[in-house]
N, C-alpha and C positions, 0 to 999 in steps of 0.2 A: 123753098130751095129744092131743086131737083134731087131726088134720093141718090141718083148716080153720082152727082157732084159731091154730095155729103160723104159718101163712101170713099171717094177719091181723096178728099181732104183728110178724113180720119186716117186713111192708110198712110198718107204722107206724114202726118203728125206722129203716128205710131212708129214709123221707121226712124224719124228724127230722134224720138225718145229712146229707141233701142240703141242708136248710135251714140247718144250722149252717155247713157248708162254704161255701155261697153267701153267707151273711152275712159270713163272714170275708173272702172276696175282695172283696165290695162295700165293706166298711169299709177294706180295704187300699188299693183303688184310690181310694177317696174321700180317704183320708189323703194318698196320694201326690199326687193332684190338688190338694188344698189346699196341700200343701207347695210345689208348683211354681207354682201359679196364684194363690195367696192370700198369698204371702209378700211383703209390700210392700217389704221391704228389698232384694229382688232387682230389682224393677222401678223402685224409686226411684233405684237406682244407674245412672243413664243413661249415665254415662261408661264403665261396665263393659260395657254392651250395645253401645255404640258401638265400644269397643275390640275386642270380639268380632267384630262385623260388619265392622270395618275390617281384621281380620286381625292386630291387634296382640297378641292372645292366642291361643295355639294351643289351640283347644277340644278337639281329639282328645287332646292331651297331658294336659290337665286331666282329661278323662274317664278316660283310662287310669290316672292316678294314683288316681282314685276307684273304680277297678274296673269302669268302664263301657266296654265295647269296642264297636267298629263292628259293624254288622249283618252276619251271615254271608251273607245273600242278596246284598248289594251291597257289595263291599269298598271301594268309593269313597265310600260314604255317610259323612256326618259328623253329629255330634250337632247337635240343634236349638239355636237361640240360647237358649231357655229352659233346656235342659239344661246348656249351657255356663255360663250365669249361675248356675244352681244349684250346679254344681261349683265355680265360682270362689268363690261365697258360702261354701261349705264350707271352702275353703282360707283365706279371709279370717277366718272365725270361729276358725280355728286360729292366728291371729296372723301369717299369711304375707302379704306385700305383693305388689302387682301386679308389682314388679320381679323377684320370685323366678321368675315363670313367663312373663312377657310377652316377645314378640319384636317390638320396634318396627321397623316396615318402612315404606318409602316408599309414599305414596298419591298419587292423582291430584289435583292442586290447580289445574289449568289454569283452571277456572271461578272460582277465587277470586282470581286475579291481575288487577290493573288497572293502567293506565298513569297516569303522573303527571298527564297532561292531564285525567283524569277525577276528580281529587280536589283538595281545598284543601290544597296542599302545606304551607302555613304551619302548619296545624293537625295534619297527619299526620306530617311529617318533623321531629320536635321534639327530636332529640338535642341536648343542651346541651353544646356543644363547648368553650366558654370558661370555664365555671364550674369552679373548682378544688375538686372534692369529694373529692380524693384524699388530703389530708393530715389529720393528727390534730386532733380537737377534744376538749374535755373531756367527761366523762360527763354533766356538767350540761347541756352544749349538745346532746348526742346520746345517746339511750338506745335500747336494743333495743325497749323497750315503747312508744316514742313513734312514732305513725304519721306518715308524711311529709305527709299532707294537713293536719296540724295546723300545719305551718310555713307562714308567709306568704312570698311572694316577697321581701319586704323583709328578713325574717329570714335567708333563704338568701343574699341578696346581701351582707348585712352579714357573715355568717360567711365567705363567699368572700373578701370584701375584707380581713377581718382575717387570714385564712390567707395570702393573697397578700402582704400587707404584711409579715407575720412572716417568710415565706420570703425575700422580697426583702431584708429587714433582715439576715437570717442570711447570705445570699450576700454582701452588701456587707461585713459584718464579716469573713467569711473572706477576701474579696479584699483588704481593708485589711491584715489580718495577714500575708497572703502577700507583699504588696508591701513591707511593712515588714521582711521577713525573719524574721517570727516565726510563720510557719505551722507547724502541728503535723505532723510527719513521719508519725506514725501515721494521722492523719486523711486525709492526702493518699494514703497507701497504701490506705486503706479506700475512698476515692473512686475510685481507679483500679481497684480490684478490682470495685466495684459496676458500673462502666461498661465493664468488659472483656467482649468478645464481639462477634459480628456485629451490625452496625447496620442497622436497617430503618425504614421509614416505613409508616404506614397512611393510606389515602386513600379518598375518596368523591367524589361529584359536587361537593361543597362546595369541593374543592381546585382546581376548574377544569381547564383543559387543561394537561397535564403533558408536559414534554419528558423522556422516559424515558432517552434517551441521556445527557443532562446529569446526571440522577439517578445513573445507573450510574457516570459519570465522577467523581462526587463521593465515591465510595467506599461508597455504599449497596449492601448486598448482597441485600436482600429487600424485598418490599412486601406488606402485608396490604391487600386490596382489598375494599371493601364491595360485596357483590353485591345486597343488597336490604334491605328493612325492612318491618315491619308498621306500619300506620298507628296513631298514638298515640290518635286519637279514634275512628275507625270500625272499626279492626282489619283493614282490607283489606291484602292482600299486594301489595307494589310492588317492581319491579326497579329498582335504581339505574341511572339513564339513562347513566352513564359506565362501567358495569361492564365491558362488552365492550371498549370503547376502552382502559380502563386495563389490563385483563388482557392484551390483545394487545400493547399498547405495552411493558409491563413484561417480558413474555416475550421479545419480539423484541430488547429491549435487553440481555437476558441476566441479568435479576434472577430470583431465586427468588420464587415467589408462593404466597400462601395467601389465604383469603377469610374475611370475617366477615359475619354477618347481625344487624341491629339488631332485637332482639325486643321485642314488646309482647304476647306471649302471656299469657293469663290462665288457661289450663288445659292439661292434657296433650295433648288433641287438637290444639289450636292449635300447640303445640310441634312435634308431628309434621308438621303442615302446613308450618311454617316450614322444618323440616329437609328436607322433600320438595321444596320450591321450590329450596332450595340445591342439592340433588342434581341436579335438572333443569338448573340453570344451569351446573353443572360438566361437563356432557356435552361432550366434545371437548377438555377441558383436562386437563393433567397437573400436579398440585400437588406442590410440594416442601416446603410448610409446611401446618399444619393448617387445618381448618375451625372457626372460632370462633363461639360464640354471644355476642353483645354484650348484656350485661344491666346496666343502670344507670338512674339517675334521669333522667326526661325530661319530667316534668309530664304524663304520659300514663296510659293505662289500666293499664299494667303496674306502676305505682308502688304501688298500694294493696293488692296481694295480700300474704299473709303470707310470712315466710321459708320456712315449710314448703312452701307451695304453689309458691313460686318455685324451690325446690330440686328438687321433682318435675318441674317444667316443664323445668328445665335438664337433668335426667337423661333425660327423654324425647327431647329434641332430640339430646343427645350420643349416646344409644344408637342412634337412628335413623341418624345420620350414620356412626357406627362400624360398624353392621351393613351399611351400603352400601359399606364398604371404605375409608373415609377416616379419617385421624387427626382426632380431635375434641377441642375444647377450649372453655374458657369465659373470656370477658373481663369484668372488672369492676374497680372501684377498691377501694382498701384498706378504706374504710368499709363498703362493701357486702359484700365478702368476709368481713369480721369480724362484721357485724351483720344483713345482709339475706339471706344465703345460708348454708346449712350446707355450707361449702366442704370441710370435712374428709371429707364423704361423697362428694365428687366427684373425689378425687385420683387415680382411675384414668385421668382425662383430663388434658389439658394445661391449665395455668393461666397466663393472661396478666393480669398485675396492673398497674394504673395507680396511681402515686403520684408527684406532682410535687415532688420534693425532690432534693437532691444525692445523698443516701444513703438508700435505702429502709429503712423500719422495720417493714415487714410481716413477721410471724413466725408467723401462725396456721397456715399450711401452707407447703410449698415453692411456688415459682413458676418457670415455665419461660421467661417473657419479661416484661420490665419496660418499661412505657411511662413515660418519665421527664419528658416535657414535651409540652405541646400547642402550644408556641410555637417550635418548631424552625425553622431556616432551611436549606433545601437547594436548590442550583442546579437549575433546571428545574421547581420547584414554586412557583406563585404564592402569595405570602403565607406565613403560618405553616403548619406541618404537625406532626403527632404524630410523636415520635421514640421508637424502641424499641431495646432491646438484648437479644439472645438469650443466655440464661444456660446 
């Protein structure tokens, strides 16, 4: 064959090969670009991107699991937010949850905290302290599928009144039997067993000025002190005005102390914010009792979320506090632990259960502390106060 013809043919073949290879790489990069930039499911998951940016999820760890390493040129380089989101999406598509890989850490919330003088306190600090929502009601009256916002205040007041009257009638009956010499020895032993343990109170600004030396002298061993709350209406973060006074007073009197935060978080990011504020407030204090997240009905923004959402919010708060080196726990009442929170999935943390009866009937999980009344009387505390026993 003529050398000239051979050269022409080889040139044509080479050109075709170049076109094929170029087309392959163009398509490859186009596909990758579409995968990262056009996958709406990545960018619709705003909470995931926020979690990555906030450092709640270790992007490098995710990328390493996906086989994507740091650049060799700069060992300190980290993956982009888009790459992190893509890696997380891959894990989520495999059925893995955020909790499998996330590292919940404290964030800066100073710009989110306001003073009570800046808010409408009546609308924001709405913890329902005197409504007994801790005792049992029938399935007809209370259902997992029934939303709280479908109940009117009159319905709730009626249920609380019925429960209070029933509990009082039972107490009077037991007292009458005891006075008549007909008390049941087994029941008395059960009562004593239920109430055995260190006694403590929990307080907030609503308890006024407390004489902590009198409290200590009355045999109270510990105090759970509210450090703050999230506004029920606006969602702002607020420090309890009596927090430092109560902490300093209880510690100086020789009581063991723990703290609790009244939550109105409606998503995981807000839960991390709440935990971060608590961690800030604990600076300079040494706790002998846990940090609790107070989750209960309040006629506020936190009432309407689903049990699944509420459980994830609790988990985020508890993990953030735990990762900061504190013992973490969750407070709620019997009805909410049974119906509004997946409590069984949170038993790695402490459980503080409220039920205002002589002998608790909560058996869904263990509990580590029991709040048995909101109408206790302790020298040094003006008016009624919550009473607790450590199990």
